[in-house]
DOPALO-888236 format. One record per residue (C-alpha): residue number from 0; y, x, z. Coordinates in Angstrom, 1 decimal, padded with zeros to 4 digits. Layout:
<recs>
   resi        y        x        z
    NUM        Y        X        Z
...
</recs>
This chain:
<recs>
   resi        y        x        z
      0   -014.7    015.1   -047.2
      1   -017.2    012.9   -049.1
      2   -020.2    014.6   -047.4
      3   -018.6    014.1   -044.0
      4   -018.0    010.5   -044.9
      5   -021.6    010.1   -045.9
      6   -022.8    011.7   -042.7
      7   -020.6    009.4   -040.8
      8   -022.0    006.4   -042.7
      9   -025.6    007.6   -042.1
     10   -024.8    007.9   -038.4
     11   -023.3    004.4   -038.3
     12   -026.3    003.1   -040.3
     13   -028.7    004.7   -037.8
     14   -026.8    003.3   -034.8
     15   -026.7   -000.1   -036.5
     16   -030.5    000.0   -037.0
     17   -031.0    001.0   -033.4
     18   -028.8   -001.8   -032.2
     19   -030.6   -004.3   -034.5
     20   -033.9   -003.0   -033.2
     21   -032.8   -003.5   -029.6
     22   -031.6   -007.0   -030.4
     23   -034.9   -007.8   -032.2
     24   -037.0   -006.4   -029.3
     25   -035.0   -008.4   -026.7
     26   -035.2   -011.5   -028.9
     27   -038.9   -011.3   -029.4
     28   -039.4   -010.4   -025.8
     29   -037.5   -013.6   -024.8
     30   -039.4   -015.7   -027.3
     31   -042.8   -014.4   -026.4
     32   -042.2   -014.6   -022.7
     33   -041.0   -018.2   -023.0
     34   -044.0   -019.1   -025.2
     35   -046.4   -017.4   -022.8
     36   -044.7   -019.1   -019.9
     37   -045.0   -022.5   -021.5
     38   -048.6   -022.0   -022.4
     39   -049.6   -020.7   -019.0
     40   -047.7   -023.5   -017.3
     41   -049.6   -026.1   -019.3
     42   -052.9   -024.4   -018.5
     43   -052.1   -023.9   -014.8
     44   -050.9   -027.5   -014.6
     45   -054.2   -028.8   -015.9
     46   -056.1   -026.5   -013.5
     47   -054.0   -027.8   -010.6
     48   -054.7   -031.4   -011.5
     49   -058.5   -030.7   -011.5
     50   -058.3   -028.8   -008.3
     51   -056.3   -031.6   -006.6
     52   -058.8   -034.3   -007.8
     53   -061.7   -032.3   -006.5
     54   -059.9   -031.8   -003.2
     55   -059.2   -035.5   -002.9
     56   -062.8   -036.3   -003.5
     57   -063.8   -033.8   -000.7
     58   -061.2   -035.4    001.6
     59   -062.5   -038.9    001.0
     60   -066.1   -037.8    001.6
     61   -065.1   -036.0    004.8
     62   -063.2   -039.0    006.2
     63   -065.8   -041.5    005.1
     64   -068.1   -040.5    008.0
     65   -065.5   -041.4    010.6
     66   -064.6   -044.9    009.3
     67   -067.5   -046.7    011.1
     68   -067.0   -045.1    014.5
     69   -064.5   -047.7    016.0
     70   -067.0   -050.5    015.1
     71   -069.6   -049.0    017.3
     72   -067.8   -050.5    020.4
     73   -066.2   -053.6    019.1
     74   -069.3   -055.8    019.8
     75   -070.5   -053.9    022.8
     76   -070.9   -056.0    026.0
     77   -069.1   -053.5    028.1
     78   -066.1   -053.5    025.7
     79   -065.9   -057.3    025.9
     80   -066.2   -057.2    029.7
     81   -063.3   -054.7    030.0
     82   -060.9   -056.5    027.6
     83   -061.6   -059.8    029.5
     84   -060.6   -058.1    032.8
     85   -063.9   -057.1    034.4
     86   -062.6   -053.8    035.7
     87   -065.7   -052.8    037.6
     88   -067.3   -051.5    034.4
     89   -064.4   -049.2    033.5
     90   -065.7   -046.0    035.0
     91   -069.1   -046.2    033.4
     92   -067.5   -047.2    030.1
     93   -065.2   -044.1    030.2
     94   -068.3   -041.9    030.6
     95   -069.8   -043.7    027.6
     96   -066.6   -043.0    025.7
     97   -066.8   -039.3    026.6
     98   -070.3   -039.1    025.4
     99   -069.4   -040.7    022.1
    100   -066.5   -038.3    021.7
    101   -068.8   -035.3    022.0
    102   -071.5   -036.8    019.8
    103   -069.1   -037.7    017.0
    104   -067.0   -034.5    017.3
    105   -063.8   -036.5    017.7
    106   -060.7   -035.9    019.8
    107   -060.9   -039.0    021.9
    108   -061.8   -042.7    022.2
    109   -059.5   -045.3    023.6
    110   -059.7   -049.0    024.4
    111   -056.3   -050.7    024.2
    112   -055.1   -054.1    025.2
    113   -053.1   -056.3    022.8
    114   -050.0   -055.1    024.6
    115   -050.7   -051.4    024.0
    116   -051.9   -050.5    027.5
    117   -054.9   -048.1    027.9
    118   -057.9   -050.0    029.4
    119   -060.3   -047.1    029.1
    120   -060.1   -043.6    027.4
    121   -061.9   -040.3    027.1
    122   -058.6   -038.4    026.7
    123   -057.8   -035.9    029.4
    124   -054.2   -035.1    028.3
    125   -051.6   -037.5    027.1
    126   -051.7   -037.0    023.3
    127   -051.8   -040.6    022.5
    128   -048.1   -041.7    022.9
    129   -047.1   -045.2    023.6
    130   -045.1   -045.5    020.4
    131   -048.3   -044.6    018.4
    132   -050.3   -047.2    020.5
    133   -047.7   -049.9    019.9
    134   -047.7   -049.1    016.2
    135   -051.4   -049.4    015.9
    136   -051.5   -052.6    017.9
    137   -048.7   -054.1    015.8
    138   -050.6   -053.3    012.5
    139   -053.9   -054.6    013.8
    140   -052.4   -057.9    015.1
    141   -050.5   -058.3    011.9
    142   -053.4   -057.6    009.6
    143   -056.3   -058.9    011.8
    144   -058.5   -055.9    010.9
    145   -058.9   -052.2    011.5
    146   -056.1   -049.8    010.5
    147   -055.5   -046.1    010.4
    148   -052.4   -044.0    011.5
    149   -051.5   -040.3    011.2
    150   -049.4   -038.7    013.8
    151   -048.0   -035.2    013.8
    152   -046.3   -033.8    016.9
    153   -044.4   -030.6    016.6
    154   -046.4   -027.6    017.8
    155   -049.7   -029.5    017.6
    156   -052.2   -030.3    015.0
    157   -052.2   -033.6    013.1
    158   -054.2   -036.6    014.7
    159   -055.7   -039.3    012.7
    160   -056.2   -042.7    014.5
    161   -059.0   -045.1    013.3
    162   -058.8   -048.5    015.0
    163   -060.9   -051.7    015.0
    164   -060.1   -055.1    016.7
    165   -062.3   -056.5    019.5
    166   -062.6   -060.3    019.1
    167   -063.0   -062.8    021.8
    168   -064.2   -065.7    019.8
    169   -061.6   -065.8    017.0
    170   -058.8   -064.1    018.9
    171   -058.2   -060.4    019.1
    172   -058.6   -059.4    022.8
    173   -058.5   -055.6    022.4
    174   -058.5   -052.6    020.1
    175   -060.9   -049.6    019.9
    176   -059.1   -046.5    018.7
    177   -060.9   -043.2    017.7
    178   -058.7   -040.1    017.5
    179   -059.6   -037.4    014.9
    180   -058.2   -033.9    014.4
    181   -057.5   -033.6    010.7
    182   -057.3   -029.8    010.8
    183   -060.7   -029.6    009.2
    184   -059.3   -030.9    006.0
    185   -057.6   -027.5    005.3
    186   -061.0   -025.8    005.7
    187   -062.0   -026.8    002.2
    188   -062.4   -023.8   -000.2
    189   -059.2   -023.2   -002.2
    190   -057.6   -020.1   -003.8
    191   -056.1   -017.7   -001.2
    192   -052.5   -018.1   -002.6
    193   -052.7   -021.9   -003.2
    194   -051.4   -024.5   -000.8
    195   -052.6   -027.9    000.2
    196   -049.9   -030.2    001.7
    197   -050.4   -033.7    003.1
    198   -047.6   -036.2    003.8
    199   -047.7   -039.6    005.5
    200   -046.2   -042.8    004.3
    201   -042.8   -041.6    005.7
    202   -043.1   -038.5    003.5
    203   -043.3   -036.3    006.5
    204   -045.7   -033.4    006.3
    205   -048.6   -033.5    008.8
    206   -051.0   -030.9    007.4
    207   -050.6   -027.6    005.5
    208   -053.2   -025.0    004.5
    209   -050.7   -022.2    004.9
    210   -049.9   -020.5    008.1
    211   -046.6   -019.3    006.7
    212   -045.5   -022.7    005.5
    213   -046.9   -024.9    008.2
    214   -046.2   -028.6    008.5
    215   -043.6   -028.0    011.2
    216   -041.9   -025.4    009.0
    217   -041.9   -027.8    006.0
    218   -040.5   -030.7    008.0
    219   -037.7   -028.5    009.4
    220   -037.0   -027.1    005.9
    221   -037.0   -030.6    004.4
    222   -034.5   -031.6    007.1
    223   -032.3   -028.6    006.2
    224   -032.4   -029.4    002.5
    225   -031.3   -033.0    003.3
    226   -028.4   -031.6    005.4
    227   -027.4   -029.2    002.6
    228   -027.3   -032.1    000.1
    229   -025.3   -034.2    002.4
    230   -022.8   -031.4    003.0
    231   -022.5   -030.8   -000.8
    232   -021.9   -034.5   -001.4
    233   -019.2   -034.6    001.4
    234   -017.6   -031.5    000.0
    235   -018.1   -029.5    003.3
    236   -019.9   -026.2    003.9
    237   -023.3   -026.2    005.7
    238   -023.9   -023.9    008.6
    239   -025.8   -020.6    008.3
    240   -028.6   -022.1    010.4
    241   -029.2   -024.8    007.8
    242   -029.7   -022.1    005.1
    243   -032.6   -020.3    006.8
    244   -035.4   -022.5    005.4
    245   -035.3   -025.1    002.7
    246   -037.7   -027.1    000.5
    247   -036.7   -028.1   -003.0
    248   -038.6   -030.2   -005.6
    249   -037.6   -030.7   -009.2
    250   -039.3   -031.9   -012.3
    251   -039.3   -029.8   -015.5
    252   -040.5   -030.8   -019.0
    253   -042.4   -028.3   -021.2
    254   -042.3   -028.1   -025.0
    255   -045.0   -030.7   -025.3
    256   -043.2   -033.1   -023.0
    257   -045.6   -032.3   -020.1
    258   -043.8   -033.0   -016.8
    259   -044.5   -030.4   -014.2
    260   -043.3   -030.4   -010.6
    261   -041.7   -027.2   -009.3
    262   -041.5   -026.5   -005.5
    263   -039.3   -023.9   -003.9
    264   -039.8   -022.7   -000.3
    265   -036.9   -020.5    000.5
    266   -036.5   -019.6   -003.2
    267   -040.2   -018.9   -003.6
    268   -041.4   -020.9   -006.6
    269   -044.6   -022.9   -006.8
    270   -046.1   -025.2   -009.5
    271   -047.6   -028.3   -007.9
    272   -049.1   -031.7   -008.5
    273   -049.0   -034.6   -006.2
    274   -051.2   -037.7   -005.9
    275   -050.6   -040.7   -003.7
    276   -053.6   -042.3   -002.0
    277   -053.0   -046.0   -002.0
    278   -055.5   -046.9    000.6
    279   -054.4   -044.2    003.1
    280   -050.7   -044.2    002.1
    281   -050.9   -040.4    002.0
    282   -049.4   -038.0   -000.5
    283   -051.6   -035.0   -001.3
    284   -050.0   -032.0   -003.1
    285   -051.8   -029.0   -004.5
    286   -049.4   -025.9   -005.1
    287   -050.1   -022.7   -006.8
    288   -047.6   -019.7   -006.9
    289   -045.4   -019.2   -010.0
    290   -045.4   -015.4   -009.6
    291   -048.8   -014.8   -011.4
    292   -047.6   -017.0   -014.3
    293   -044.3   -015.2   -014.6
    294   -046.0   -011.8   -014.2
    295   -048.5   -012.6   -016.9
    296   -045.8   -014.0   -019.2
    297   -043.7   -010.9   -018.6
    298   -046.7   -008.6   -019.3
    299   -047.5   -010.5   -022.5
    300   -043.8   -010.4   -023.6
    301   -043.5   -006.7   -022.8
    302   -046.7   -006.1   -024.8
    303   -045.2   -008.0   -027.8
    304   -041.9   -006.1   -027.4
    305   -043.7   -002.8   -027.2
    306   -045.7   -003.5   -030.3
    307   -042.6   -004.5   -032.1
    308   -040.7   -001.5   -030.8
    309   -043.5    000.8   -032.1
    310   -043.3   -000.8   -035.5
    311   -039.5   -000.5   -035.5
    312   -039.7    003.1   -034.4
    313   -042.1    003.9   -037.1
    314   -039.8    002.4   -039.6
    315   -036.8    004.2   -038.2
    316   -038.7    007.5   -038.2
    317   -039.6    007.0   -041.8
    318   -036.0    006.2   -042.6
    319   -034.8    009.2   -040.6
    320   -037.1    011.5   -042.6
    321   -035.7    010.2   -045.8
    322   -032.2    010.6   -044.4
    323   -033.1    014.2   -043.3
    324   -034.3    015.0   -046.7
    325   -031.2    013.6   -048.3
    326   -029.1    015.4   -045.7
    327   -030.7    018.8   -046.4
    328   -030.0    018.2   -050.1
    329   -026.4    017.4   -049.3
    330   -026.1    020.5   -047.1
    331   -027.4    022.7   -049.9
    332   -024.9    021.2   -052.2
    333   -022.2    021.6   -049.6
    334   -023.1    025.3   -049.2
    335   -022.9    025.9   -052.9
    336   -019.6    024.0   -053.1
    337   -018.3    025.9   -050.1
    338   -019.2    029.3   -051.6
    339   -017.6    028.3   -054.9
    340   -014.4    027.2   -053.1
    341   -014.4    030.3   -050.9
    342   -014.7    032.5   -054.0
    343   -011.8    030.7   -055.6
    344   -009.7    031.0   -052.4
    345   -010.4    034.8   -052.2
    346   -009.7    035.2   -055.9
    347   -006.4    033.3   -055.8
    348   -005.0    034.5   -052.5
    349   -001.8    036.5   -052.6
    350   -003.2    039.0   -050.0
    351   -005.3    042.0   -051.1
    352   -008.7    042.0   -049.5
    353   -010.9    045.2   -049.3
    354   -014.5    045.3   -048.0
    355   -015.2    048.9   -046.8
    356   -018.6    050.3   -045.7
    357   -019.2    052.6   -042.8
    358   -018.7    055.7   -044.9
    359   -015.2    054.5   -045.9
    360   -015.9    053.8   -049.5
    361   -014.9    050.5   -051.2
    362   -017.7    048.0   -051.4
    363   -015.7    045.1   -052.9
    364   -012.1    043.9   -053.3
    365   -010.5    040.8   -054.6
    366   -008.4    040.5   -057.8
    367   -005.1    040.6   -055.9
    368   -006.1    044.0   -054.4
    369   -006.9    045.3   -057.9
    370   -003.5    044.2   -059.2
    371   -001.7    045.8   -056.2
    372   -003.5    049.2   -056.7
    373   -003.7    048.9   -060.5
    374   -007.4    049.5   -060.5
    375   -009.7    048.7   -063.5
    376   -012.4    046.1   -063.1
    377   -015.5    048.3   -062.6
    378   -014.0    051.5   -061.0
    379   -013.7    050.6   -057.3
    380   -017.3    051.5   -056.2
    381   -016.6    055.2   -056.7
    382   -013.4    055.2   -054.7
    383   -012.9    055.9   -051.0
    384   -010.5    053.6   -049.2
    385   -008.2    056.3   -047.9
    386   -007.5    057.4   -051.5
    387   -005.5    054.2   -052.0
    388   -002.9    055.3   -049.5
    389   -000.1    057.9   -049.6
    390   -001.6    061.2   -048.8
    391    001.8    062.8   -048.5
    392    001.9    061.9   -044.8
    393   -001.3    063.4   -043.3
    394   -000.4    062.1   -039.8
    395   -000.5    058.4   -041.0
    396   -002.6    056.3   -038.6
    397   -004.0    054.3   -041.5
    398   -005.0    057.5   -043.4
    399   -006.6    059.1   -040.4
    400   -008.6    056.1   -039.4
    401   -010.0    055.5   -042.9
    402   -011.0    059.1   -043.3
    403   -013.0    059.0   -040.0
    404   -014.5    055.5   -040.0
    405   -018.0    056.9   -039.2
    406   -016.6    058.6   -036.1
    407   -014.3    055.8   -034.8
    408   -016.2    052.7   -036.0
    409   -016.1    051.1   -032.5
    410   -012.3    051.5   -032.4
    411   -011.6    050.7   -036.0
    412   -009.1    047.9   -035.4
    413   -005.6    047.7   -036.8
    414   -003.2    044.8   -036.9
    415   -000.2    044.5   -039.2
    416    000.6    048.2   -039.5
    417    003.2    049.3   -042.0
    418    002.1    052.0   -044.3
    419    002.6    053.4   -047.8
    420    000.0    052.4   -050.4
    421   -000.5    054.3   -053.7
    422   -001.2    052.8   -057.1
    423   -003.5    054.3   -059.6
    424   -000.5    055.6   -061.6
    425    000.7    057.6   -058.5
    426    003.6    055.3   -057.5
    427    003.8    054.2   -053.9
    428    004.9    050.9   -052.3
    429    005.3    049.7   -048.7
    430    002.5    047.5   -047.4
    431    001.3    045.7   -044.3
    432   -002.2    046.9   -043.5
    433   -004.8    045.3   -041.1
    434   -008.4    046.3   -040.5
    435   -011.1    044.6   -038.5
    436   -014.9    044.9   -038.1
    437   -016.8    042.6   -040.4
    438   -020.7    042.4   -039.8
    439   -022.3    041.2   -043.0
    440   -026.0    041.0   -044.0
    441   -027.0    042.8   -040.8
    442   -024.9    045.8   -041.7
    443   -021.5    047.0   -040.4
    444   -018.6    046.6   -042.8
    445   -014.8    046.5   -042.4
    446   -012.4    044.0   -043.8
    447   -009.0    045.2   -044.7
    448   -006.0    043.1   -045.7
    449   -003.1    044.4   -047.6
    450    000.3    042.7   -048.2
    451    002.9    044.1   -050.5
    452    006.2    044.1   -048.4
    453    008.4    045.7   -051.1
    454    010.6    042.6   -051.3
    455    010.7    042.3   -047.6
    456    011.9    045.9   -047.2
    457    014.6    045.3   -049.8
    458    015.6    042.1   -048.0
    459    015.7    044.0   -044.7
    460    018.0    046.6   -046.1
    461    020.2    043.9   -047.5
    462    020.1    042.1   -044.2
    463    021.1    045.3   -042.4
    464    024.1    045.8   -044.7
    465    025.1    042.2   -044.2
    466    024.7    042.5   -040.4
    467    026.9    045.6   -040.4
    468    029.5    043.8   -042.5
    469    029.3    040.7   -040.2
    470    029.6    042.9   -037.1
    471    032.8    044.4   -038.5
    472    034.2    041.0   -039.3
    473    033.3    039.7   -035.8
    474    035.1    042.6   -034.2
    475    038.1    042.0   -036.3
    476    038.0    038.3   -035.5
    477    037.5    039.0   -031.8
    478    040.6    041.2   -031.7
    479    042.6    038.5   -033.5
    480    041.4    035.8   -031.0
    481    042.2    038.0   -028.1
    482    045.7    038.5   -029.4
    483    046.1    034.8   -030.0
    484    044.7    034.1   -026.5
    485    047.3    036.5   -025.0
    486    050.1    034.8   -026.9
    487    048.8    031.4   -025.8
    488    048.8    032.5   -022.1
    489    052.3    033.8   -022.4
    490    053.4    030.5   -024.1
    491    051.6    028.5   -021.3
    492    053.4    030.6   -018.7
    493    056.7    030.0   -020.3
    494    056.0    026.3   -020.6
    495    055.0    026.1   -017.0
    496    058.0    028.1   -016.0
    497    060.2    025.8   -018.0
    498    058.7    022.7   -016.3
    499    059.2    024.3   -012.9
    500    062.7    025.4   -013.7
    501    063.7    022.0   -015.0
    502    062.2    020.3   -011.9
    503    063.9    022.7   -009.5
    504    067.2    022.4   -011.4
    505    067.0    018.6   -011.3
    506    066.1    018.6   -007.6
    507    068.6    021.2   -006.5
    508    071.6    020.0   -008.7
    509    072.0    016.7   -006.8
    510    072.2    018.2   -003.3
    511    074.4    021.1   -004.6
    512    076.8    018.6   -006.2
    513    076.8    016.6   -003.0
    514    077.5    019.8   -000.9
    515    080.4    020.7   -003.2
    516    081.9    017.2   -002.9
    517    081.5    017.1    000.9
    518    083.0    020.6    001.4
    519    086.0    019.7   -000.7
    520    086.4    016.5    001.2
    521    086.2    018.3    004.5
    522    089.0    020.6    003.5
    523    091.3    017.6    002.8
    524    090.1    015.8    006.0
    525    090.8    018.9    008.1
    526    094.3    019.2    006.7
    527    094.8    015.6    007.8
    528    093.2    016.1    011.1
    529    090.5    013.6    010.7
    530    087.8    015.5    012.6
    531    085.4    012.5    013.1
    532    085.0    012.1    009.3
    533    084.6    015.9    009.0
    534    081.7    015.7    011.6
    535    080.1    012.9    009.6
    536    080.3    014.9    006.4
    537    078.8    017.9    008.2
    538    075.8    015.8    009.1
    539    075.4    014.8    005.5
    540    075.6    018.5    004.6
    541    072.9    019.3    007.1
    542    070.6    016.6    005.5
    543    071.1    018.0    002.0
    544    070.3    021.5    003.3
    545    067.1    020.2    004.9
    546    066.1    018.6    001.6
    547    066.6    021.9   -000.2
    548    064.6    023.7    002.5
    549    061.7    021.1    002.1
    550    061.7    021.9   -001.6
    551    061.4    025.6   -001.1
    552    058.6    025.0    001.5
    553    056.6    023.1   -001.1
    554    057.0    026.0   -003.5
    555    055.9    028.4   -000.9
    556    052.8    026.2    000.0
    557    051.9    025.9   -003.7
    558    051.8    029.7   -003.8
    559    049.4    030.2   -000.9
    560    046.4    032.4   -001.5
    561    042.8    031.2   -001.2
    562    041.4    031.8    002.3
    563    039.0    034.7    002.6
    564    036.5    033.0    005.0
    565    035.6    029.3    005.5
    566    034.2    028.0    008.7
    567    032.8    024.7    010.1
    568    035.5    022.0    010.5
    569    035.1    018.5    011.9
    570    036.1    015.9    009.3
    571    036.4    013.0    011.9
    572    038.7    015.1    014.2
    573    040.9    016.1    011.3
    574    041.2    012.5    010.1
    575    042.0    011.2    013.6
    576    044.7    013.9    014.1
    577    046.3    013.2    010.7
    578    046.3    009.4    011.4
    579    048.1    010.1    014.7
    580    050.7    012.3    013.0
    581    051.4    009.5    010.4
    582    051.1    006.6    012.8
    583    054.8    005.7    012.3
    584    054.5    005.5    008.5
    585    051.2    003.6    008.9
    586    052.6    001.0    011.4
    587    052.7   -001.8    008.8
    588    049.6   -000.8    006.9
    589    046.0   -002.1    007.6
    590    044.1    001.1    008.1
    591    040.2    000.9    008.0
    592    037.9    003.8    008.7
    593    034.1    003.7    008.1
    594    032.1    006.8    009.0
    595    028.7    007.4    010.7
    596    028.7    008.7    014.3
    597    026.6    011.7    013.2
    598    028.9    012.9    010.4
    599    028.0    016.6    009.9
    600    030.6    019.5    010.0
    601    032.0    020.6    006.6
    602    033.0    024.1    005.3
    603    036.8    024.5    005.2
    604    039.9    025.5    006.9
    605    041.6    023.3    009.5
    606    045.2    023.6    008.4
    607    044.3    023.0    004.7
    608    042.1    020.0    005.6
    609    045.0    018.5    007.6
    610    047.4    019.1    004.7
    611    044.9    017.5    002.2
    612    044.6    014.4    004.3
    613    048.4    014.3    005.1
    614    049.3    014.5    001.4
    615    046.8    011.7    000.5
    616    048.1    009.4    003.3
    617    051.8    010.2    002.3
    618    051.0    009.5   -001.4
    619    049.3    006.2   -000.5
    620    052.2    005.1    001.7
    621    054.6    005.7   -001.2
    622    052.3    003.8   -003.6
    623    052.1    000.8   -001.3
    624    055.8    000.6   -000.5
    625    056.2   -002.7   -002.4
    626    052.7   -004.1   -001.6
    627    052.7   -007.4    000.3
    628    049.5   -006.7    002.4
    629    049.0   -002.9    002.2
    630    045.5   -001.7    003.0
    631    044.3    001.9    003.4
    632    040.5    002.5    003.6
    633    038.7    005.7    004.5
    634    034.9    005.8    003.9
    635    032.7    008.9    004.8
    636    029.3    009.1    003.2
    637    027.1    012.1    004.2
    638    024.2    013.2    002.0
    639    021.7    016.1    002.1
    640    023.8    018.3   -000.2
    641    027.4    017.0    000.4
    642    029.8    015.0    002.5
    643    031.9    012.5    000.5
    644    035.2    011.0    001.6
    645    036.9    008.2   -000.4
    646    040.5    007.2    000.3
    647    041.4    003.8   -001.3
    648    044.7    001.9   -001.4
    649    046.0   -001.3   -003.0
    650    049.3    000.2   -004.2
    651    050.9    000.3   -007.6
    652    048.1    002.4   -009.1
    653    048.5    004.6   -012.2
    654    047.8    004.5   -015.9
    655    045.0    006.3   -017.7
    656    047.5    008.9   -019.0
    657    048.9    009.5   -015.5
    658    045.4    009.9   -014.1
    659    044.7    012.8   -016.6
    660    047.8    014.8   -015.4
    661    047.9    013.6   -011.8
    662    046.9    017.0   -010.3
    663    049.1    019.2   -012.5
    664    052.1    020.8   -010.8
    665    055.7    019.4   -011.3
    666    054.3    016.2   -012.7
    667    055.6    013.1   -010.8
    668    056.4    009.5   -011.4
    669    059.1    009.5   -008.7
    670    062.8    009.5   -009.4
    671    064.8    012.7   -009.5
    672    065.6    013.8   -006.0
    673    062.5    012.2   -004.4
    674    060.0    015.2   -005.0
    675    059.0    018.1   -007.1
    676    055.6    016.7   -008.1
    677    053.7    019.3   -006.1
    678    052.0    017.1   -003.5
    679    048.8    016.2   -005.4
    680    048.8    019.6   -007.1
    681    048.8    021.3   -003.7
    682    046.1    018.9   -002.5
    683    043.9    019.7   -005.5
    684    044.4    023.5   -005.0
    685    043.5    023.2   -001.3
    686    040.3    021.2   -002.1
    687    039.2    023.9   -004.6
    688    040.1    026.7   -002.1
    689    037.5    025.3    000.4
    690    034.9    024.8   -002.4
    691    035.3    021.1   -002.6
    692    036.0    018.6   -005.5
    693    038.5    015.8   -005.9
    694    038.9    013.1   -008.5
    695    041.0    009.9   -008.8
    696    040.2    006.6   -010.4
    697    041.6    003.0   -010.5
    698    039.9    000.5   -008.1
    699    039.4   -003.2   -008.2
    700    042.3   -003.9   -005.9
    701    044.8   -002.4   -008.4
    702    045.4    000.8   -006.5
    703    043.8    004.2   -006.6
    704    040.7    005.7   -005.0
    705    040.5    009.4   -004.3
    706    037.0    010.8   -003.9
    707    036.7    014.1   -002.1
    708    033.4    016.0   -002.0
    709    032.9    018.7    000.7
    710    030.0    021.1    001.4
    711    028.2    020.6    004.7
    712    028.5    023.5    007.1
    713    024.6    023.7    007.4
    714    024.0    024.2    003.7
</recs>
């Protein structure tokens, strides 16, 4: 138990170390990843700043060569002539504008009036919208000098307008506008995965170095993000269309308080830096993907975690080796302890154990076997096993098998065979012998067990004697009980006969007394000649005779035999017929019948079923004779295994004692002369004769409820 406990503790300790190692690996993985992420973010942020400043310098140098272009025409004589209204120079001037457009590699030159109208232009298509012209005119008139404007039309590249005023004396008479395509600004050399984004003063994107995230895509995404934020603030849900493309920006602070800007395009993260150009009113952003930073941080973290895991595994392996060494020592100690305990168990067991070799000679036996056979300590090696058993019975299975072990070694199996063993002094004793094959040290041996059953045999003999005596006593007691039962039956018959005789005597004495009186009276009346009174008395005599006939009919019905064959009977038809027969008695009674239209047929006999229902109705009418509002209820409930009929009344009811004897013959609560008490007894007999059941119980209305259970004809 202690060794098992130690093993369990070692296992728990190993699992705890593995769990701790896992926690440490995850902890150092998280710490190293966050540290690498922070360091790489700072480094990348500095690189992005340098790249953005270099790019802004390139942009300024690229734009600087266009700033002087509008001033090439502000003091030109043809320009002054056209703004003053000399239209005859317009065609030649437009040719000049076209030549300048080609020479300067621009997108168009336009001469505007102070009202925004086009006086001359080298533009072929209408890319210079009136709102843009009015915006330029308004700024030039307000500032009195040249201005610039960026326009981005969806589906087209960005256009950059450089303008300069044309003065007539001190007044602005017109405006020269040069249109430049800014797409060349994205041709500056940048990393393949980096992005350059430019926004105007309204923070709308007009230029992007990415074909995937174009300026049009970014403007639409920025609009969707604004809609989503508005929907969240209003507590409503945005449409699926708004969730397709979004742009999010947020500021994060690193461990050294460095503020970095994070961009997300459809959940794709970028690290960016933005600079606002005060002179141009542009916002220039340089973005680099976060994925390389995260991948590098994860790779570094996994490297640290792997190194830590290797160190932990080496420690665990060392610790496991120590545990294994200790475990081997414990196993060796357990084996020695187990052998010692096994030897003690074998030595102290109350069963004789014999180890027999293939030749049938004893190889070893335990102390109990030595005591059973009375053998000396060092004499068993020279003894054959069969010599320890009674040789007086040469046909003994045990003796035959032990003598021929070398021939029947494959079949040498016995289990709890009774035999006679022989002690060294020649005495024999009964024993329970078992033999089984027992391979040991790569050799075939046989293990025999021997149990002395002398006490059990004595106990069996005693038990047999006791069983014989008990059998004789049981037979005597059975005969006595049979005699007592016969006497009890005779006594019960005499008691029943006495009750029947008493009931018949009481019932017949009254009409017989009346008959004697009426006949004596008729004799006197006949002598007087009063024939009318004689006739009246004769009618009374006839009624008394009818009453006596009814009593004998009840006795005859009670003695009916059980029917030999039952057949299908309709319970609804029998109930309807019985109610019609008793309709005179039921005239003042509220009769209610509840039964399903598909009530199945029942097993029974038609005449007995009618008698059962008639007796119950008659009994209910008698019970409700003094009830103010008599009610009789019939309820039929069919089930899969039976058809149940309940007959309930609200009559006088019965006590608990009367309910127990209600169905016994000659038991009645009526007055003498009103019945023999056979009605319910006949009903109970008839129900039993058709394999049904009946029981009575008091109901909530104060009357009785009779429950009859019949077998369905289909079962």
